C-alpha angles and dihedrals in degrees: 000000000000092000092050089054091060119081127181116202119199124235093254095041139082123203119221109205120211121195113198087341096307127107113265109164147321120258118220124217115292135042116337137177128222140166113276123260132305088032096055135009132181131227112197121209129183103241098180101045113114110225124199133214120185130177143148115239126194109225136185109222126217092262090052101258123140114227133170110230121199113210135185123196124190119192146155141202110274101169113029092194095054090042092059102033110013093080136010096248114003095186092052090048091053091051093052093042092049092053092047092049094049091050090051097047096043090043090062092054131073125243095261092055092047092052101042112017109040096141098088089043091055092050094050091044092053092050092049092046091052090051090051093049090051091050091051092048094234096147089223126135121207109223097179141355121192131184094209102180142001122198136162119249115272091246093065099030096108091052091044090052090051091054093049091050091051091049091051091050090049091051092049093051091049091052093049091049091050091050091049091049091050091054100039102040096064090048091051092049091051093050090048091052092050093050091047090054092050092049091050090052091049090048092052093048094049091049091051092047093048092048091050091050092049092050092048092049092051093048093048091050091051094048093048091052092050093049090051091053092050107043093152095069091093096208125113120253117263130183113260124236092260089059092049094049092048091048090050092051090047090053093049091049092049091051092049093051 
């Protein structure tokens, strides 16, 4: 009877004590005492062992493509009491919940994300799986969830390869177009700036020439009217200084243009 009251729990173990068939307490690693059988009995569970579940799940993506996703879940027992009595079969619950979560997360993503950017999907799937395990009272803790691979079914693989090839050609053409634009656009902007400068210079020259012609015409008209009013002056008509200066500015503007 004394020996049956002594219980040694290993370092990696936890002892779930049942008293008359009902949960009483959890024994920690080391020597422990209990009431002798049939009053109390101990069920030992390995609380530090990392368990693994792997499977390949066919999933329909958001853009309606079928893809086989290989997943790997690593987990351990976090709560020995819930692991034994919270659900009927905690490991089986995890397997079913993991497949359901992966289908849901991958089903919300498009094919390109599933094939090339599964990291965020793995993180969100692990978080949702843990929430499901807590709701089902499994006592399990997810340590890691990886979406290791994603491939199309063999029946549609040739068509899938053609789509991938077309996508690669599309990306290549886009990159080439961007490189061409990066080279040509600065040259075009420089040429446009040069032509704008030339046009501004031509505009300024024409304005100056026109103003000079207008001033000269006005001055000549004034001088002619004055000469007609004073016919007795007896001297020949000569352009005034204003006309000369206007004519000179007009000549300079014409030469600059």
